[in-house]
C-alpha positions in Angstrom: 20.3 27.5 -6.8 22.2 26.8 -3.6 20.0 27.5 -0.6 21.5 30.2 1.7 21.7 29.1 5.4 21.7 31.8 8.1 24.8 31.8 10.2 22.7 32.5 13.2 20.7 29.3 12.6 23.9 27.3 12.5 25.1 28.9 15.7 21.7 28.1 17.4 22.1 24.4 16.5 25.6 24.3 17.8 24.5 26.0 21.1 21.7 23.5 21.4 24.1 20.6 20.9 26.8 21.8 23.2 25.9 19.5 26.0 25.7 16.5 23.7 29.0 17.2 22.1 30.7 17.8 25.4 30.0 14.2 26.4 30.9 12.6 23.0 34.1 11.0 21.9 36.6 12.7 19.6 35.1 11.0 16.5 31.6 12.3 16.8 32.9 15.8 17.8 35.2 16.0 14.8 32.4 14.8 12.5 30.0 17.5 13.8 31.7 20.5 12.2 30.1 23.6 10.8 29.7 22.2 7.3 27.8 19.2 8.8 25.5 21.4 10.8 24.8 23.6 7.8 23.8 20.5 5.9 21.3 19.4 8.5 19.9 22.9 8.8 19.5 22.9 5.0 17.8 19.5 5.0 15.1 20.9 7.3 14.8 24.1 5.3 16.1 26.3 8.1 14.0 24.8 10.9 16.4 24.9 13.8 14.3 22.8 16.1 13.9 20.0 13.5 17.6 20.2 12.5 18.7 20.0 16.1 16.5 16.9 16.8 17.8 15.1 13.7 21.4 16.0 14.4 21.2 15.1 18.1 20.0 11.6 17.1 22.8 11.3 14.6 25.5 12.5 17.0 24.4 10.1 19.7 24.3 7.3 17.1 27.7 8.1 15.8 29.2 8.3 19.3 27.8 4.9 20.2 28.0 3.0 16.9 31.2 4.6 15.6 30.2 4.0 12.0 33.5 5.4 10.7 35.1 2.3 12.0 32.4 -0.1 10.8 33.1 -3.0 8.4 30.6 -5.4 7.0 31.1 -8.5 9.0 29.2 -10.6 6.5 31.5 -9.6 3.7 34.7 -10.0 5.7 33.9 -13.1 7.7 30.9 -14.9 6.1 31.4 -14.7 2.3 33.2 -12.2 0.2 30.2 -12.2 -2.2 27.6 -11.4 0.5 27.0 -7.9 -0.9 27.9 -6.1 -4.1 27.5 -2.4 -3.3 30.3 0.1 -3.6 31.5 3.4 -5.1 32.9 2.8 -8.6 33.3 6.2 -10.2 31.9 9.8 -10.6 29.1 11.5 -12.3 29.4 14.4 -14.8 29.6 16.8 -11.8 32.2 15.0 -9.8 29.7 13.4 -7.4 30.4 9.9 -6.3 28.6 7.1 -8.1 27.7 3.9 -6.2 26.7 0.7 -8.0 24.9 -2.2 -6.5 23.9 -5.4 -8.3 21.2 -7.0 -6.2 21.4 -10.3 -8.0 25.0 -10.7 -7.1 24.5 -10.2 -3.4 24.2 -13.5 -1.6 22.9 -12.0 1.7 19.5 -10.5 1.9 19.2 -9.9 5.7 18.2 -6.4 6.6 20.7 -5.9 9.5 23.7 -7.0 7.5 22.6 -5.0 4.4 22.3 -1.9 6.6 25.8 -2.6 8.0 27.2 -2.8 4.5 25.4 0.4 3.5 27.0 2.2 6.4 30.4 0.9 5.3 29.8 2.3 1.8 28.4 5.7 3.0 31.3 6.2 5.5 33.9 5.5 2.7 32.2 8.2 0.7 31.8 10.8 3.5 35.4 12.2 3.7 35.8 12.6 0.0 32.6 14.4 -1.2 33.2 17.8 -2.6 31.9 21.0 -1.0 28.2 21.9 -1.1 26.3 21.9 -3.4 28.1 19.0 -5.0 28.5 16.9 -1.8 26.1 14.1 -3.0 26.1 10.8 -4.7 24.2 9.0 -7.5 23.2 5.4 -6.7 22.7 2.9 -9.5 20.7 -0.2 -8.5 20.8 -3.1 -11.0 17.9 -5.5 -10.6 19.4 -8.1 -12.8 18.5 -11.6 -11.4 16.3 -10.0 -8.7 14.6 -12.8 -6.7 12.0 -13.0 -4.0 14.7 -13.4 -1.4 15.9 -9.9 -2.2 12.5 -8.3 -1.8 12.4 -7.9 2.0 10.7 -4.5 2.5 12.5 -4.1 5.9 15.9 -3.8 4.1 14.7 -1.0 1.9 12.9 0.8 4.8 15.9 0.5 7.1 18.3 1.9 4.5 15.9 4.8 3.6 15.6 5.5 7.3 19.4 5.6 7.6 19.6 8.1 4.7 17.0 10.3 6.3 18.2 10.2 9.9 22.0 10.4 9.5 22.9 11.2 5.9 20.5 13.9 4.8 21.2 16.0 1.7 23.4 13.3 0.3 21.4 11.4 -2.2 21.2 13.2 -5.6 19.5 10.5 -7.6 18.8 6.7 -7.5 18.7 4.9 -10.9 16.8 1.6 -11.0 18.1 -0.5 -13.9 15.9 -3.3 -15.4 13.5 -3.4 -12.5 11.1 -6.3 -13.0 7.3 -6.3 -12.4 8.1 -8.2 -9.2 9.4 -4.9 -7.8 6.3 -2.9 -8.5 4.5 -3.9 -5.2 7.5 -3.0 -3.1 8.0 0.3 -5.0 4.4 1.3 -4.4 4.8 0.6 -0.7 8.0 2.5 -0.3 6.7 5.6 -2.2 3.8 5.8 0.3 6.3 6.4 3.1 8.9 8.5 1.2 8.8 12.2 0.7 7.4 13.2 -2.7 10.5 15.2 -3.5 12.5 12.0 -3.0 10.2 10.1 -5.4 11.2 12.6 -8.1 14.8 11.5 -7.6 14.1 7.9 -8.5 14.6 7.1 -12.2 13.8 3.8 -13.9 15.7 2.8 -17.0 15.9 -0.3 -19.2 18.7 -2.8 -18.9 21.6 -2.9 -21.4 19.6 -5.4 -23.5 16.4 -3.3 -23.4 14.6 -5.3 -20.7 12.6 -3.7 -18.0 10.6 -0.4 -18.0 11.7 3.2 -18.1 14.0 5.4 -20.1 17.0 4.6 -22.2 20.0 3.4 -20.3 22.5 5.0 -22.7 20.7 8.4 -22.8 20.4 8.5 -19.0 24.1 7.6 -18.4 25.3 10.0 -21.0 23.2 12.8 -19.4 24.3 12.2 -15.8 27.6 10.3 -15.6 31.2 10.9 -16.7 32.1 9.2 -19.9 34.4 6.8 -18.2 31.8 5.9 -15.5 29.1 5.4 -18.1 31.3 3.0 -20.1 32.4 1.1 -17.0 28.8 0.6 -15.8 27.5 -0.5 -19.2 30.4 -3.0 -19.5 29.9 -4.2 -15.9 26.2 -4.8 -16.4 26.7 -6.6 -19.7 29.4 -8.8 -18.2 27.2 -9.7 -15.3 24.5 -10.9 -17.7 26.6 -12.6 -20.4 28.9 -14.3 -17.9 26.4 -14.9 -15.2 27.4 -18.6 -14.7 30.9 -17.4 -13.7 30.4 -14.0 -12.0 27.6 -15.3 -9.7 30.1 -17.4 -7.8 33.4 -15.7 -8.4 32.9 -11.9 -8.5 33.6 -9.9 -5.4 34.5 -6.3 -5.0 36.0 -6.9 -1.5 38.1 -9.8 -2.6 39.3 -7.9 -5.7 40.3 -5.0 -3.5 42.3 -7.3 -1.2 44.3 -8.8 -4.1 44.5 -5.5 -6.0 43.1 -7.0 -9.1 39.5 -6.8 -10.3 40.1 -8.4 -13.7 38.7 -11.9 -13.9 40.8 -14.6 -15.6 37.6 -16.2 -16.9 36.9 -13.1 -18.9 39.9 -13.6 -21.2 37.8 -15.3 -23.8 35.4 -12.3 -23.9 37.1 -9.4 -25.7 34.6 -6.9 -24.3 35.3 -7.9 -20.7 38.9 -9.2 -20.8 40.3 -6.0 -19.2 37.3 -4.9 -17.2 38.2 -4.2 -13.6 35.2 -4.7 -11.3 36.8 -2.5 -8.6 35.7 0.6 -10.6 37.0 3.1 -13.1 40.7 4.1 -13.3 39.5 7.6 -12.4 38.1 6.3 -9.1 40.9 3.8 -8.3 43.5 6.6 -8.7 41.5 9.2 -6.7 41.9 9.8 -2.9 38.5 8.1 -2.4 39.8 5.0 -4.3 43.0 4.9 -2.3 41.1 5.2 0.9 38.7 2.4 0.0 41.7 0.2 -0.9 43.4 1.0 2.4 40.2 0.3 4.3 39.7 -3.1 2.8 43.3 -4.2 3.2 43.4 -3.1 6.9 40.2 -5.1 7.7 41.4 -8.0 5.7 44.3 -8.4 8.1 41.8 -9.3 10.9 39.7 -11.5 8.6 39.8 -15.3 9.3 38.1 -15.7 5.9 40.9 -13.9 4.1 43.5 -16.0 5.9 41.6 -19.2 5.1 41.6 -18.3 1.4 45.2 -17.2 1.5 44.4 -13.7 0.2 46.9 -11.9 2.3 49.9 -11.1 0.0 53.0 -9.4 1.2 51.7 -5.9 0.4 48.7 -6.4 2.7 50.4 -4.9 5.8 49.1 -2.4 8.4 48.4 0.9 6.6 48.7 4.3 8.2 45.6 5.9 6.9 44.9 9.7 6.9 44.2 11.3 10.2 40.5 10.9 11.1 40.0 14.6 11.4 41.3 15.3 7.9 38.7 16.8 5.6 39.4 16.2 1.9 38.4 19.2 -0.2 38.4 18.2 -3.9 36.2 21.1 -5.1 38.9 23.0 -6.8 40.2 20.0 -8.7 36.7 18.9 -9.6 35.8 22.3 -10.9 38.5 22.0 -13.5 37.1 18.7 -14.7 33.4 18.7 -14.3 30.5 21.0 -15.2 28.0 21.6 -12.3 24.2 21.4 -12.3 21.4 22.2 -10.0 20.8 19.7 -7.2 17.5 18.6 -5.7 16.3 17.7 -2.2 16.8 14.8 0.1 15.6 11.3 1.2 13.1 11.0 4.0 11.3 8.2 5.8 8.0 8.0 7.7 9.6 7.9 11.2 11.4 11.2 10.7 10.1 14.7 10.2 9.0 15.4 6.7 10.3 18.4 4.8 7.5 20.9 4.1 
């Protein structure tokens, strides 16, 4: 059931933040609209004091950091394969689905991983449906996980980011083929994460049956759209069966720049020959997909790495994106396509107020 939020509570938070908003730039003020305030009040179960504290931190952070303008410097200037984390489709309810393959990510540094995470979350923000469907499902593939990807600071910083500045957004996180190596880190994280959040973490076996947890096929069929389920299964099989190729040549950022995510090397593999690593057709043809493509192309123009690799075709010209204050409401369209289900609570971290 959708939790009702008192209008007077929302008004109280707005009043408490009036001074902060008056000194902020246009971006932070536009972001902090009534829908956002309601979400923060909901995250703290109607506690106006806690919601004001969390939202004040976030407004000040957004005003200074300008996350809506952030790009992952490692991906655009270091190596296009630095991270492999992006939206690729939708779940059965129209929520965004993010996929990350930890083994494909070349960079394991906490700071740059958080920067990339912000890039992903900001690309999602403007295209999430109305409450109670304004969330996302995160699929983490642990294929080829190594000790270099086990820095606990990376996980804690990302969870802290979710809790502080993106509350009420995470619907579920699915861990695919998590090895025993991950057990220690998982136990440490669950000691600092709210119990409700722990219930949102699901472990499933990999496409070949490796790892612990439930059935991959059954979980995907239950939660995801048919197209997204098929795409993810194909993507994960491809990353395993063609590992010697994908580990050095696969890049979502690079594929977005050249407008082609089909690998030439996959031609000899019938199951993967037409697989587009950018995401499902449903995503690529959606407003969210178009916005992601425009974002990548725009930032590629200022990338020395893109210029060095001659990835700037004639179509990669300055793009007039939508006005920053545009709010995309897809609820009506999604209602015609997806069936809706009850949502749960929210991510939390130790340094932020727990939800009682």
